[in-house]
C-alpha positions as CSV (number, residue, x, y, z in Angstrom):
1,M,121.8,67.4,36.1
2,Q,118.9,69.7,35.6
3,A,118.2,69.5,39.3
4,R,122.1,70.8,40.3
5,D,121.1,74.0,38.0
6,A,118.2,74.5,40.2
7,M,119.6,74.6,42.7
8,R,122.1,76.5,42.1
9,Q,119.5,78.7,40.6
10,G,117.0,78.7,44.3
11,D,120.5,79.5,46.0
12,E,121.1,83.0,44.2
13,L,120.0,86.2,45.6
14,Q,116.9,87.4,44.5
15,P,116.8,91.1,44.7
16,G,115.9,93.2,48.1
17,Q,117.2,89.4,49.3
18,D,119.5,89.6,52.6
19,P,122.3,87.7,52.2
20,N,122.9,86.6,55.9
21,R,119.3,85.6,56.0
22,G,120.5,81.5,56.5
23,R,122.7,82.3,59.6
24,R,119.7,84.5,61.1
25,K,117.8,81.9,61.1
26,S,120.0,80.0,62.5
27,R,121.3,82.4,65.2
28,R,117.3,83.1,66.1
29,R,117.1,78.9,66.2
30,L,120.0,79.0,68.6
31,V,118.6,82.0,71.2
32,I,115.2,80.1,71.2
33,A,117.3,77.0,71.9
34,L,119.5,78.7,74.6
35,A,116.0,80.1,75.9
36,V,114.1,77.3,77.2
37,G,117.1,75.2,78.0
38,T,117.2,78.1,80.5
39,L,113.8,78.2,81.1
40,L,113.9,74.5,82.3
41,A,116.7,74.6,84.7
42,V,115.0,77.6,86.4
43,I,111.8,74.9,86.6
44,F,114.3,72.2,87.4
45,M,115.8,74.0,90.5
46,A,112.4,75.6,91.7
47,A,111.4,71.9,92.0
48,L,114.7,71.2,93.9
49,L,114.1,74.0,96.5
50,V,110.0,74.1,96.7
51,P,110.3,71.0,99.4
52,R,113.1,72.8,101.0
53,L,110.8,76.3,101.8
54,G,108.5,73.2,104.1
55,V,111.4,72.3,105.7
56,H,113.2,75.7,106.1
57,R,109.0,77.5,107.4
58,Q,109.3,74.3,109.9
59,G,112.6,75.1,111.2
60,I,111.2,78.9,111.7
61,N,108.1,77.1,113.7
62,E,110.7,75.2,115.8
63,A,112.6,78.2,116.7
64,A,109.4,80.0,118.1
65,T,108.5,77.5,120.0
66,L,111.2,76.9,121.7
67,T,111.1,80.8,122.6
68,R,108.0,80.3,123.4
69,L,108.8,77.3,125.6
70,R,111.4,79.4,127.5
71,R,109.2,82.4,127.7
72,L,106.5,80.0,129.6
73,N,109.4,79.1,131.7
74,T,109.9,82.6,132.9
75,L,106.7,83.8,133.3
76,Q,106.3,80.5,135.8
77,N,109.2,81.6,137.9
78,S,107.8,84.9,138.2
79,Y,104.4,83.7,138.6
80,A,105.5,81.4,141.4
81,A,107.7,84.0,143.0
82,S,105.1,86.4,143.3
83,H,102.7,83.4,144.4
84,P,104.7,81.7,147.2
85,T,101.5,80.0,148.9
86,K,100.4,78.4,145.3
87,G,103.6,78.0,143.7
88,F,104.4,77.4,139.9
89,A,100.5,77.6,137.6
90,C,99.4,74.3,136.4
91,Q,96.7,76.1,133.3
92,L,98.1,79.0,130.6
93,P,96.1,81.4,131.1
94,E,97.3,81.9,134.9
95,L,100.6,83.0,133.1
96,K,99.1,85.5,131.2
97,P,101.0,88.2,132.3
98,A,100.0,92.4,132.7
99,T,100.2,94.1,130.2
100,A,99.6,98.4,130.3
101,A,97.0,99.9,130.4
102,G,96.5,101.5,126.3
103,D,99.1,98.2,125.8
104,T,98.1,96.7,121.9
105,Y,101.0,94.4,121.2
106,K,100.3,91.3,123.1
107,P,101.8,88.7,121.4
108,D,101.2,85.7,123.2
109,E,97.5,87.0,123.5
110,F,96.4,83.6,120.9
111,L,99.0,81.6,122.9
112,F,97.3,82.1,126.9
113,A,93.8,82.0,124.9
114,T,94.1,78.3,122.8
115,G,96.9,76.9,123.7
116,S,98.8,77.1,120.7
117,Q,100.9,78.8,118.3
118,N,103.1,78.6,115.8
119,G,101.7,75.1,114.4
120,Y,102.2,73.8,118.2
121,K,99.8,73.3,120.8
122,F,101.1,74.4,124.7
123,A,100.3,72.7,127.8
124,I,101.2,72.5,131.3
125,T,101.6,69.1,132.6
126,G,102.7,66.7,135.6
127,C,101.7,69.8,138.1
128,R,103.2,68.4,141.4
129,T,102.2,69.5,145.2
130,D,103.9,69.4,148.3
131,S,102.3,68.5,152.2
132,N,101.1,72.6,151.8
133,G,99.3,72.4,148.6
134,V,102.2,74.6,146.8
135,V,102.7,73.7,143.2
136,T,106.6,72.6,143.1
137,Q,107.1,70.6,139.9
138,Y,105.3,70.8,136.4
139,Q,106.5,70.0,132.8
140,L,105.5,72.4,130.1
141,T,105.5,70.6,126.5
142,A,104.5,71.5,123.1
143,V,103.5,69.1,120.2
144,P,103.1,69.7,117.0
145,L,99.5,69.9,115.9
């Protein structure tokens, strides 16, 4: 009986004490639990999506590589048309287009200098000549580095 009376005395409000104190504590705990749960959900989603970003980047590099191969093919056709006695080029630097004086934008400069771009090594292989020494066949390759 004395223990019960002691609890009742402890439950009594003291002067200046907030009657909603218990509710506020439980509400605060709920808010903290929700914040932690949300944070864990965000971390979980990030862990799922981060590996996909690498796949996305790979897709971008592959698309850029296909664009470069098409560009090189166009340059080959232009080169062969302007060099009828040589035919197609068998070296990448030969395909480097002439740029206008003062033109600082040279997107393929690195490609022609090193043969590499966007994580791929480009090459012209399989050059075959006809009986006159004119290159009539070539193969463009792009191999991942």
